[in-house]
N, C-alpha and C positions, 0 to 999 in steps of 0.2 A: 295788371297792365302788362308786365313783362311776359306773362304766359300768353296773353292775347297776341302780342307782337311776335313771340316765338312761333305760335301756331300759324299766324299769317305768313311769316317767312318760310315756314315748312311747305306751305302750299304755293306761295307766289314765286319763290326762287326756282324750283324745278320747272314750273310752267314758263316762267320768263326765260330760263335757259333754253327750254325746248323751242320757244318762238325764235330766240336769237339764232340757234343752230340752224333752224329751217331757213331763216332769212339769209344767214351767212353763206351756207353751202349752195342754196339755189340761186343766190345772186351771182354766183360765179359761173352758172350755166349759160351757155350761149343761147340765142333764140332758137337755133336748130335743135339743141339738146332739150330745151323745154318743150318744143313741138314734138320731139320723139317720145318724151314721157307721157304727154297728153294723148298721143296716138296709141301707145300701148294700153293706157287706161281705157280709151274709147273702144278698142277692139278686143278687149279681154272677154273671155267667156264667163259671164256672171252666173250662169246656171251651175257651172262647176264650183264657183265660189260658194253658191248656196249649199251645195253638197258638203263642202268643207265646214260651213257653219253648223250644219246638222250634226256632223261628227263632234263638234264642240259641245253642242247641246247634250248629246249622249254622254260625253265625258262628265259634264256637270251633274247629270242625273245619277251616274255611278258614284260620283263624289258625295252626293246627297245620301245615297244608300249606304256607302262605306262609313259615313259618319256614325250611323247607328251601331256599327260593330264596336265602336269605342264607347258609346253611351250605354249599351245594354248591360255590361258588367256592373254599372252603377245603378241599375234598376230603371233606366229610362229608355223608351222606344218611341221617339217622336214620329209623327206621320211623315211619309216620304215627301209629300208636297210641301210641307212646312220647312223641311230641310232644304229642299230645292229653292224655295222662295228666299230662305236665309242666305244660301250660297249666291244667288243672283243679286240680292241686295248688297252683299259684301263686295262682289266684283264692281258693282256700280259705285260704291263708296270709295273704292281704291282709285278710281279715275281721278277723283278730286283731292282726296287726302290719303297719301300712301299709308298702308298698314291699318287704316281705320276699319277696313272690312272685317277683320278678325273680331273687333269689338262689336260691330253691328250684328254679326252672326250670332254671337253669344247672347246679345240683347234680344234678338228675335226669338230664340229658343227659350229664353227665360220668360218672355212675355206670353208666348202662345203655347208652350209645352211645359212650363213650370220647371224647367231644368235650371238649377242654381247657376248664376252667372259664372262663378269661379270654376265650377266643374265643366260647364260648356266651353269656357275660354281655354281651360287646360287641355281639353281634347283637340281644340283647334291648333294650339301651339304644337302639340305632339304631331298632329297631321302635317303641319308646315315643316317640321323637322324631317319627316319621311319624304316629303316632296323635294326638299333641298337635297337629300341624299340621292334621290332618283335623278335630279338634275345633274348632280356631280357624276353619277354613273354614265349618263348619256353624254356628258362632256368628255369623259375619258374614252368612250366608244368613238365619238366623233374625231377626237384627236388621234386615236389609233388608226382609224380608217383613212384619214387624210394626212398622216404624219409626214409623208414624203413631200407633198405639195406645200404644206405649211412650213416645213423645215427649209425647203428650197426658197420660199418667199422671204422668210425671216433672215436667212443667211445672205440673201441677195441684197436686202435692204439694210441689214445691220451686220457689221463685221463680227466674226466669232469672238474676238478678244473682248469686245464690248458686251456681247451676250454673256460671256463667262463672268465678267465683272458685275453685271446686273444680277446674275444668279447668286454670286457670292454676297453681294449686298443684301439681297432678299433673305438669304440664309442668316446673315448677321443680324438683320432686323428681327427675324423670327426668334433667334436665341435671346436677344435683348428683351423682346416682348414677353417671352416665357419667364425670364428672370424678373421682369417688372411685376408680372402677375404673382409670382411666388413671394416676393419680398415687400412689395408696396402695400401700404395701408390706406392709400388715397381713396376718395369716393369713386373716382373713375375706375380704378382697378377692382373695387368691390362690385360695381355694376357689371363689369365684364365677367367676373367670376360667377355672378348670379345668372348671367345669360348662358354661360357655358354649362353651369349646373342644370339650368332649365332644359338645355338641349340634350344633355345626358339623360335627364329624367324622362324626357319625351321619347327617346330611343328605347330606354328600358321599359317604358309603359307598353310599348308594342310587344316586347318579348313576353310580358306577363298576360297579354290578351288571350282570351279563351280561343278565339278564332283568328289568330294572328296570320296564319297562312292564307286564309281567305282575304284578310285585309291587304296583305302584300300582293296577292294576285290581282285584286281589284286596283291597287295602286299602279301596278305595272300596266294594266289595261288602260287606265286613265292616261298615262304618259304615251302609250302607243297611239291612242286616239288623238292626242295633241299633235304628235309627229305626223300621223296620217292626215289630219286636217291641214297641216302646213304643206305636206306633199301634194295633196289634191289641189290646193291653191296654186302650186307651181304649174299645174296642168292648164290653168286658165290663160297662160301666155305661151305662145308657140316658142318663144325664145328661151323659156325655162322648163319646157315640158320634158326635156331629155336629160336633165342634170342627174348626176349619180346620187345614190342613196347616202353615201358618206357626206357629200356636199349638202344634201337636204338636212341631214341630222345636225351638222355643225352650224348651218345657217339658222336652223330652228333654235339651237342652244343659245347662239348669240342674241337672237331676238328675245328669247325667254329672259335673259339677264336684264335687258332693257325694261321689259314688263315688270320684272320683280323689284327692281331698285329705283324706278322712277314713277311718275304719275301714269302708270299703265303704258309706258313707252311713248308718251306724247312728244313728238318732235324728234325723238331719238331712234325709234324703231325703224322707219324707212331708211335713215342714214346708216344704221348698223347693218341692215340687210344688204344695202347697196355696197357698203364697204367690204363685207366678207365675201360676197359673190364676185367682186372685182378681183379678189385674190385668186379665184379659180377661173379667171378669164372671161367672165360675163360682164358685158359693158355696164357702166354705171347707170345709164338711163333705164336699162331693163331692170336692174336691181332696185332702183328707186321706185319704179312703177309697181313691181311685185310687193315691195315693202308697204306701199300705200294701200294696195288692194287687201293684203292680209290684215294690216292694222285697222283700216277703216271698217272692214266687214266684221271684225271681232268687236270693235268698239260699238258699232251700231247694234249688234246683237246684245252686248252687255247692257247698253242703255235701254233697249226695248224690253229685255227680260227683267231688268232691275225695276224700271218704272211699273211694268205690269205686276210684278211681285208686290211692290209697295201698295198698289191699288187693290189687288185681289186678296192679299194676306188677311186683312181684317174682315173682309166679306166671307172668306172661306172659314174663318174661325169665329164668326159672330155668335154661334150657339155655345161656344166653349168658354167665352170670357165672362 
């Protein structure tokens, strides 16, 4: 009973908060601002948005192909289409239950390619570790490219003394956290240690891979395609067509965090995009419209490809079962 309630809350709370955030922020818009947002949405070039979606499809195909680089050393080489179907279903599942996609990917491969669940799931966790590292790398690149603008914005809004105190507080918390992990024997600390150990193992597994450089190159291409897809989407609106590459990257990074840590950014993504673009002088209504265009196009593709994969997967493999 408790597990059922916990699972329900894991799904309902993020969705509920997403609805609340949408209502709260958009209720503060004036009628004129709401009309502006709808005008941008109406006049956007959706052919360009279609090109952005195609780039996302290509990135998912490469992700499906890259998966075999991790499975081959264990003696498995699933069909590319089965990998792609599994990836598509995973993205669909993550819309409703965060992080459930990783489990569904492993289940699909176990069912249709006879890859043991634990081995398939292990490769997915390792893959996620690498994706997280690439996200951190692009975060650092974005912060470096736009350091002056972000520094000026932060120092204008927050006094330097308070920034210093906040950094000192964060450092103190980090030290306390490390000491807690080192000396605590609680169940929570053990879970954190297991998580960190898994992350370490995932990174080391890449170093032991026979074609690790091929894997890393493909990982880089996947993330370049993600950024390219977002950049192409900015061209759909005249008001965002000329923004700098650094702004594109940092806006993409902010949006990626909402996708990664919520129900695929439901309710959060457009607000995050509008908020970060406002820092760089792009009016909120423009950022809101761009956020909805990017989020909606991606979600529609994920739903379409996920449902298609659910339907076609058993048909494609009917002779193998």
